[in-house]
C-alpha positions, 0 to 999 in steps of 0.5 A, spaced: 890 531 295 895 526 292 895 524 284 899 518 282 903 518 276 899 512 274 895 507 277 894 500 275 890 497 280 884 501 278 884 498 272 885 491 274 879 493 279 874 494 273 877 488 269 878 483 275 870 480 273 873 479 266 880 477 267 879 471 272 875 467 267 880 468 262 886 466 266 882 460 269 881 458 262 889 458 260 890 454 266 885 449 265 888 448 258 894 446 260 897 450 254 902 456 257 906 457 250 904 458 243 897 456 244 890 458 241 890 465 246 896 467 242 894 466 236 887 469 237 891 475 240 896 476 234 890 476 230 886 481 233 891 486 234 893 485 227 886 486 225 886 492 229 892 496 226 890 493 219 895 489 217 895 481 216 900 478 220 902 478 228 907 475 231 907 475 239 914 475 242 917 476 249 918 484 249 918 490 245 925 490 245 925 483 241 920 485 237 925 490 234 931 485 234 927 480 231 924 485 226 931 487 224 934 480 223 928 478 219 931 483 214 938 481 214 940 487 218 947 485 222 954 487 223 956 493 221 950 495 218 947 502 220 940 504 222 938 511 222 933 513 228 933 518 234 937 519 241 931 521 245 928 515 245 928 509 251 934 505 251 931 498 248 930 502 241 938 502 241 939 496 245 935 492 240 940 494 234 946 493 239 944 485 240 945 484 233 951 488 232 948 494 228 950 501 229 945 506 230 946 513 226 942 518 230 938 524 227 936 530 231 929 531 232 924 537 231 921 541 237 915 536 237 920 531 239 919 527 233 924 525 228 926 531 224 926 528 216 930 534 213 936 530 217 935 524 214 939 525 208 945 527 212 945 521 216 945 517 210 951 512 208 954 506 204 952 502 210 945 504 211 939 499 211 933 501 215 931 507 219 927 506 225 922 512 226 919 513 233 912 514 235 914 517 241 909 519 247 904 517 243 904 521 237 906 519 230 911 521 226 911 524 219 911 517 217 909 519 210 915 523 208 919 518 212 916 512 207 917 516 201 925 518 203 926 511 205 923 508 198 928 513 194 934 510 197 931 502 198 931 502 205 927 498 210 922 501 215 921 498 222 916 503 226 917 503 233 910 503 236 911 502 243 908 508 245 903 509 240 898 503 240 892 506 236 895 513 234 893 515 227 896 518 221 890 520 216 885 515 219 890 510 218 893 506 225 900 507 226 904 501 225 900 499 219 905 503 215 912 500 215 915 494 212 915 491 220 912 495 226 913 493 233 910 494 239 911 493 247 906 490 252 910 493 258 905 494 263 904 501 263 903 501 255 896 504 253 895 496 252 899 493 257 901 486 260 902 484 267 909 482 265 913 483 259 910 482 252 911 484 245 908 484 238 911 484 230 906 486 225 907 486 218 903 485 211 909 481 208 908 473 209 915 472 207 917 477 213 912 474 218 914 467 216 922 469 218 920 472 224 916 466 227 921 462 225 927 466 229 922 467 235 922 460 236 930 458 236 930 458 228 926 452 228 921 451 222 920 444 224 920 442 232 928 441 234 930 442 227 933 449 227 935 452 220 938 459 222 940 461 229 934 464 232 932 466 239 927 463 245 922 469 244 915 468 245 909 472 248 905 466 253 899 464 254 897 468 260 899 475 257 896 473 251 889 472 255 890 478 259 892 483 253 886 479 249 881 482 254 884 489 254 884 490 247 877 490 247 878 497 251 883 500 248 880 505 243 875 507 249 881 508 254 885 512 248 879 517 247 879 518 255 887 519 254 885 524 248 879 527 253 884 528 259 890 531 254 885 536 251 883 538 258 890 540 260 891 544 253 885 548 254 887 549 261 894 550 263 896 557 261 903 558 265 908 562 262 913 558 264 910 552 261 910 550 254 905 545 252 906 539 247 905 540 240 900 537 237 899 535 229 892 537 226 893 531 221 895 526 226 891 523 232 895 521 238 894 516 243 897 520 249 901 515 252 904 520 256 903 528 256 909 532 256 910 539 258 916 543 257 919 548 263 926 551 262 926 551 270 924 544 270 928 542 277 924 547 281 918 544 277 919 538 279 920 540 286 914 543 287 910 537 284 913 533 289 911 538 294 904 537 292 904 530 291 903 530 283 906 524 280 911 525 274 916 522 270 922 525 265 922 520 259 927 521 257 933 525 262 939 523 258 939 522 250 942 515 248 948 519 244 950 522 251 950 516 255 956 511 258 954 506 255 954 508 247 960 512 248 963 508 243 959 511 238 963 517 238 957 522 238 958 529 243 954 534 246 952 539 242 951 534 236 943 534 237 941 541 239 934 540 239 935 533 243 939 535 248 935 542 249 928 537 250 932 533 255 933 538 259 926 541 259 921 536 259 916 533 264 911 527 263 904 530 267 899 524 270 895 521 264 892 514 265 884 513 263 882 511 270 884 518 272 879 522 276 876 529 274 878 532 280 885 530 280 885 533 273 883 539 276 888 539 281 894 538 277 892 544 272 891 548 278 897 547 281 902 547 275 898 554 274 900 556 280 907 554 280 
């Protein structure tokens, strides 16, 4: 058997009867930027997450960049975040000349809130907690700490569409939250796309202005802004898909539960799942200190896999100028050497799940 890591074709085959008319409607309208599809999707996602305002942009990276800019963060300002994240979390900071201030993570791969205080400086303006792999951070503790120090909180929800903390959805806690619609996300477009969510009307207005060249009126830029808009085609696709997100997340949780219950290899460490938070299981990430052997074994047995992420950002060449060294974040570095993402997507078949478990257990 061959088990893909992810298969978007299966999802498209199920949705094609709804997607085709939705796209035809966009084409017939003649409106492809900032039209009714985008407005409708902004409202629907905001309602789903539980906030008032949604601002569609062209990527999750731009969602972060524009959120930071809307908060007045810029050159020389520091933002606390983690190093075991996708590069876009940090590249968004660098696009506005701000600096990341990294902190270590706990064994569950999420930001260690006990490390926040030592990272604080007079230049610190915000914190970006990353809800990694679909599992939310201890966001309530982070918010309490941030409020104590008058810092803004931007939730990086690129992998956490529909995840919850105490029944409240990730993305509804911070001053702003940022979502990516990269095709492989729990809610993915057929191209790039992103969304900023907020309960603050003033911040929403700033973000809308910034995504459109800094204009409130056509051809009149009040501030320097960007060209960053979620187009009508992607919005129409995402509006169709949003109806199925809760169902797809339930399927992801079912697959994850099957893995958690049945993988029992002594060399494999299963993901740590918090009882008070519900993961959206964007990824199912195991650990193995003999990872090289495991990856070769999975490849031999035609099981798709990925490593999210093999090199922490503080050790990457592009960010050497930040001055971090190997050993600065021991848990982050240890995890990077051991993690492996197994196949998990809503259309995964029962026999594929069983095959993955059987082969992992016989490694």
